[in-house]
SEMI-845327 format. One record per residue (C-alpha): residue in three letters; residue number from 0; y, x, z; chain. Coordinates in pm, whole numbers, plus 32768, in hexadecimal, padded with zeros to 4 digits. Each point is the difference from the previous one (the first is absolute). Example, Ala and Ser with C-alpha at 12.3 -4.5 7.8 and 13.67 -1.06 7.14 Angstrom:
residuo = ALA num = 0 y = 7E3E x = 84CE z = 830C cadena = A
residuo = SER num = 1 y = 8158 x = 8089 z = 7FBE cadena = A
This chain:
residuo = MET num = 0 y = 1277 x = B883 z = 496D cadena = A
residuo = ALA num = 1 y = 811D x = 80D8 z = 8083 cadena = A
residuo = ALA num = 2 y = 8014 x = 80B8 z = 7EB2 cadena = A
residuo = GLU num = 3 y = 8024 x = 7EB4 z = 7F46 cadena = A
residuo = ASP num = 4 y = 811F x = 7F93 z = 80E5 cadena = A
residuo = HIS num = 5 y = 80AB x = 8151 z = 7FC9 cadena = A
residuo = GLU num = 6 y = 7FE9 x = 7FD2 z = 7E85 cadena = A
residuo = ARG num = 7 y = 80B2 x = 7EB2 z = 8017 cadena = A
residuo = THR num = 8 y = 8123 x = 8087 z = 80CA cadena = A
residuo = ALA num = 9 y = 8028 x = 8156 z = 7F5B cadena = A
residuo = LEU num = 10 y = 7FC9 x = 80A0 z = 7EAE cadena = A
residuo = ARG num = 11 y = 8026 x = 815F z = 7F72 cadena = A
residuo = LEU num = 12 y = 8160 x = 802F z = 7F7C cadena = A
residuo = ASP num = 13 y = 7F98 x = 808B z = 7EAD cadena = A
residuo = LYS num = 14 y = 7F16 x = 7EDA z = 7FCA cadena = A
residuo = TRP num = 15 y = 810F x = 7F06 z = 8060 cadena = A
residuo = LEU num = 16 y = 8102 x = 80A1 z = 7F16 cadena = A
residuo = TRP num = 17 y = 7F05 x = 7FE6 z = 7EE4 cadena = A
residuo = ALA num = 18 y = 7FAA x = 7E95 z = 8051 cadena = A
residuo = ALA num = 19 y = 8174 x = 7FA6 z = 801B cadena = A
residuo = ARG num = 20 y = 8030 x = 8095 z = 7EA1 cadena = A
residuo = PHE num = 21 y = 80FD x = 810D z = 805B cadena = A
residuo = PHE num = 22 y = 7F1D x = 8103 z = 7F5D cadena = A
residuo = LYS num = 23 y = 7F06 x = 7FDE z = 7EE4 cadena = A
residuo = THR num = 24 y = 7EEC x = 80C4 z = 80AC cadena = A
residuo = ARG num = 25 y = 7FA8 x = 805E z = 8163 cadena = A
residuo = SER num = 26 y = 8019 x = 816F z = 7FA7 cadena = A
residuo = LEU num = 27 y = 816A x = 7FCF z = 7F8F cadena = A
residuo = ALA num = 28 y = 8048 x = 7F49 z = 8146 cadena = A
residuo = ASN num = 29 y = 7F58 x = 811A z = 80BD cadena = A
residuo = GLN num = 30 y = 80D0 x = 8105 z = 7F48 cadena = A
residuo = ALA num = 31 y = 8147 x = 7F44 z = 8045 cadena = A
residuo = ILE num = 32 y = 7FAF x = 7FEF z = 8173 cadena = A
residuo = GLU num = 33 y = 7FAD x = 8174 z = 800A cadena = A
residuo = LEU num = 34 y = 814D x = 8051 z = 7F56 cadena = A
residuo = GLY num = 35 y = 80C1 x = 7F34 z = 8102 cadena = A
residuo = ARG num = 36 y = 8068 x = 7EEA z = 7F12 cadena = A
residuo = VAL num = 37 y = 7F6D x = 7EFB z = 80E8 cadena = A
residuo = ARG num = 38 y = 8080 x = 7FF2 z = 8164 cadena = A
residuo = LEU num = 39 y = 7FB8 x = 7F22 z = 8129 cadena = A
residuo = GLN num = 40 y = 8141 x = 7FB4 z = 80BD cadena = A
residuo = GLY num = 41 y = 809A x = 8140 z = 7F76 cadena = A
residuo = LYS num = 42 y = 7EDE x = 80E4 z = 805F cadena = A
residuo = ARG num = 43 y = 7F07 x = 80B0 z = 7F1C cadena = A
residuo = ILE num = 44 y = 7E9D x = 7F86 z = 801F cadena = A
residuo = LYS num = 45 y = 7EA6 x = 804B z = 7F76 cadena = A
residuo = PRO num = 46 y = 7F40 x = 7F34 z = 7EFC cadena = A
residuo = ALA num = 47 y = 7EF9 x = 7F95 z = 80FC cadena = A
residuo = HIS num = 48 y = 8107 x = 7F6F z = 80EB cadena = A
residuo = SER num = 49 y = 7FA9 x = 7E9E z = 806C cadena = A
residuo = THR num = 50 y = 80F7 x = 7F07 z = 7F74 cadena = A
residuo = ARG num = 51 y = 803C x = 7EC4 z = 80C9 cadena = A
residuo = VAL num = 52 y = 80C0 x = 7EC1 z = 7FC6 cadena = A
residuo = GLY num = 53 y = 816B x = 8037 z = 8066 cadena = A
residuo = ASP num = 54 y = 8012 x = 8172 z = 7F9F cadena = A
residuo = ALA num = 55 y = 814B x = 8065 z = 7F5C cadena = A
residuo = LEU num = 56 y = 7FC1 x = 80E5 z = 7ED5 cadena = A
residuo = GLU num = 57 y = 80EB x = 80C4 z = 7F1E cadena = A
residuo = ILE num = 58 y = 7F60 x = 8037 z = 7EAB cadena = A
residuo = GLN num = 59 y = 808F x = 80DB z = 7EEB cadena = A
residuo = VAL num = 60 y = 7F6A x = 7FB5 z = 7EA8 cadena = A
residuo = GLY num = 61 y = 80AC x = 80D5 z = 7EF9 cadena = A
residuo = GLU num = 62 y = 8176 x = 7FC4 z = 802C cadena = A
residuo = THR num = 63 y = 7FC8 x = 7EAF z = 80A8 cadena = A
residuo = ARG num = 64 y = 7FFA x = 7FDF z = 8179 cadena = A
residuo = PHE num = 65 y = 7F6C x = 7ED7 z = 80B9 cadena = A
residuo = ASP num = 66 y = 8038 x = 7FAE z = 816F cadena = A
residuo = ILE num = 67 y = 7EF3 x = 7F07 z = 805B cadena = A
residuo = VAL num = 68 y = 7F50 x = 7F5A z = 8124 cadena = A
residuo = VAL num = 69 y = 7E86 x = 7FCE z = 7FEB cadena = A
residuo = ARG num = 70 y = 7FAF x = 7E8B z = 800D cadena = A
residuo = GLY num = 71 y = 7E8E x = 8004 z = 7FA9 cadena = A
residuo = LEU num = 72 y = 7ED2 x = 80E3 z = 7FD3 cadena = A
residuo = SER num = 73 y = 7F13 x = 800D z = 7EDB cadena = A
residuo = SER num = 74 y = 7F04 x = 8106 z = 7F9B cadena = A
residuo = GLN num = 75 y = 7FD6 x = 7F67 z = 7EA5 cadena = A
residuo = ARG num = 76 y = 80F8 x = 8021 z = 7EE4 cadena = A
residuo = GLY num = 77 y = 8056 x = 7EAD z = 7F75 cadena = A
residuo = PRO num = 78 y = 8101 x = 7F67 z = 7F16 cadena = A
residuo = ALA num = 79 y = 816F x = 805B z = 8030 cadena = A
residuo = PRO num = 80 y = 8067 x = 7EAB z = 8092 cadena = A
residuo = VAL num = 81 y = 7EF5 x = 8025 z = 810D cadena = A
residuo = ALA num = 82 y = 805B x = 816E z = 8040 cadena = A
residuo = SER num = 83 y = 816E x = 7FA4 z = 8033 cadena = A
residuo = LEU num = 84 y = 7F97 x = 7F26 z = 8128 cadena = A
residuo = LEU num = 85 y = 7F86 x = 8136 z = 80B8 cadena = A
residuo = TYR num = 86 y = 8162 x = 807B z = 8045 cadena = A
residuo = GLU num = 87 y = 8168 x = 7F90 z = 8025 cadena = A
residuo = GLU num = 88 y = 811B x = 80D5 z = 7F7C cadena = A
residuo = THR num = 89 y = 8135 x = 801A z = 80DC cadena = A
residuo = ALA num = 90 y = 8146 x = 7F67 z = 7F84 cadena = A
residuo = ALA num = 91 y = 80B4 x = 814F z = 8000 cadena = A
residuo = SER num = 92 y = 7EED x = 809B z = 7F2C cadena = A
residuo = LEU num = 93 y = 8014 x = 7EE3 z = 7F05 cadena = A
residuo = VAL num = 94 y = 8178 x = 802B z = 7FDC cadena = A
residuo = LYS num = 95 y = 7FE1 x = 817A z = 7FCE cadena = A
residuo = ARG num = 96 y = 7EEF x = 7FD6 z = 7EF9 cadena = A
residuo = GLU num = 97 y = 80CA x = 7EFA z = 7F42 cadena = A
residuo = GLN num = 98 y = 8134 x = 80E2 z = 8000 cadena = A
residuo = ALA num = 99 y = 7F35 x = 8129 z = 7F83 cadena = A
residuo = GLN num = 100 y = 7F67 x = 7F26 z = 7EF0 cadena = A
residuo = LEU num = 101 y = 8159 x = 7F8A z = 7F96 cadena = A
residuo = LEU num = 102 y = 807B x = 816A z = 7FE8 cadena = A
residuo = ARG num = 103 y = 7ED1 x = 8062 z = 7F2F cadena = A
residuo = ARG num = 104 y = 8037 x = 7ED7 z = 7F1A cadena = A
residuo = HIS num = 105 y = 8168 x = 8069 z = 7FB7 cadena = A
residuo = GLY num = 106 y = 7F9F x = 8163 z = 7FAF cadena = A
residuo = GLN num = 107 y = 7FA3 x = 8131 z = 80C2 cadena = A
residuo = GLU num = 108 y = 80F2 x = 80F8 z = 8090 cadena = A
residuo = PRO num = 109 y = 8071 x = 80FF z = 7EFC cadena = A
residuo = ALA num = 110 y = 7FC8 x = 8124 z = 80EC cadena = A
residuo = GLN num = 111 y = 7E89 x = 7FB9 z = 8007 cadena = A
residuo = GLU num = 112 y = 7FE6 x = 8068 z = 7E94 cadena = A
residuo = LEU num = 113 y = 809B x = 8157 z = 8042 cadena = A
residuo = LYS num = 114 y = 7F02 x = 810E z = 803C cadena = A
residuo = GLY num = 115 y = 806D x = 8167 z = 803B cadena = A
residuo = ARG num = 116 y = 8110 x = 80B8 z = 7F45 cadena = A
residuo = PRO num = 117 y = 8083 x = 7F93 z = 7EAD cadena = A
residuo = THR num = 118 y = 7F76 x = 80AB z = 7ECB cadena = A
residuo = LYS num = 119 y = 80DE x = 80DE z = 7F28 cadena = A
residuo = LYS num = 120 y = 803C x = 7EE4 z = 7F0E cadena = A
residuo = GLN num = 121 y = 8059 x = 7F0F z = 8118 cadena = A
residuo = GLY num = 122 y = 80ED x = 8107 z = 8090 cadena = A
residuo = ARG num = 123 y = 80B0 x = 802A z = 7EAF cadena = A
residuo = ASP num = 124 y = 801C x = 7E85 z = 7FDE cadena = A
residuo = LEU num = 125 y = 8095 x = 7FE6 z = 815E cadena = A
residuo = ARG num = 126 y = 80FD x = 8114 z = 7FBB cadena = A
residuo = ARG num = 127 y = 805C x = 7F5E z = 7EB4 cadena = A
residuo = LEU num = 128 y = 802C x = 7EB1 z = 80B1 cadena = A
residuo = HIS num = 129 y = 80E7 x = 809A z = 8105 cadena = A
residuo = GLY num = 130 y = 80C9 x = 80B5 z = 7EF3 cadena = A
residuo = ASP num = 131 y = 7F9F x = 8160 z = 8067 cadena = A
residuo = ALA num = 132 y = 7FE8 x = 8108 z = 7EEE cadena = A
residuo = GLU num = 133 y = 7EAE x = 808D z = 7FA9 cadena = A
C-alpha cells in the first residue's frame, strides 16, 4: 500500500520527461539527464530522481530551453494535448523561446556558417574584394 501511495506522489524523472513528450524515448531522456541538460532548480540530478508536483525543471532540447513547473504525474505516454497538462512553462521561458523562434525565422547568424580558416580560393576572393594585389 505504501508503494502505491509513493507512485502517485512521485515518478522517475526520465519516465516523466518521456510521458510529457520532451523526449521521444526514455533512453534519450536518460541521456539528456546524464549530460546535465535537465536540471532541478539549477542542480544536476540523476535519471532515477523522484519527480513531484511543483518541481521546477530546466530542460534543454537541442537549441531550445524550457523552464517549467511540474503540474501532474503520468507514467504513460499519451497524446500531446494531454502531455501538455503535465507541466506549465514559465512566462519568461515562453518569451525567450518566441524571441529565439523569431530570430531563426528571419535567418540565422552569418557567423554560424563560418567554420575554420578560409580556403585559398576564398582568401583570393577576399583580397580581390578589398582591392589588394595578388
